[in-house]
C-alpha positions, 0 to 999 in steps of 0.5 A: 531652314538656315539662319543668317544673322546680319554681322558688320564687316568688324564681325560683330552680329547685330541681331544678338547684339540686340537679343542680348540686350533685352530683359530676359523675358524679352531675350528669350522669347526671340531666341525660342523663335530663332531656334523654332524657324530652324526647326519648322521653317516656313512653316512658322512664319505662318504662324509668326506674327509677322508682315511686310514692311517693304518689297521682300522685307519683312518683321517678326514682332515679339514680346509686346515691342519688339521686331527682327526684320529678314528676306526670305533668300529660298524656302531654306534660307532666312536673313535676319538684318535688324532687330529693335524694339518700336518707338511709335505706332508704325516701324520707324523709317530709320529700322526700315533703311537699316534693313534695306540697306543690309538687304542690298549688302547681302546681295546686290539683286535683291530689291527691297522695293 
């Protein structure tokens, strides 16, 4: 599977920036998930702790409270939209809104609803 990660117009990779800010164990788990997604693709998404957030936007939960929000472009391409630490019992609306906006930037035809 080809992994695409959200990058700002200035060239900053938001997903890797978040992962790099984490303690070593959490960072390692996040990068392991990304590496395994490249290798195993859709098969891995059936095993990981994932859930649908809104429309086509899903999240991968890892190492306690960390989340990577994504959309599937097709069976061969996944786009990582946003990464964050869950602060409350639900994914915070602000973080979901960031993921929705980024999904719209990638492809205006991708509806997040």
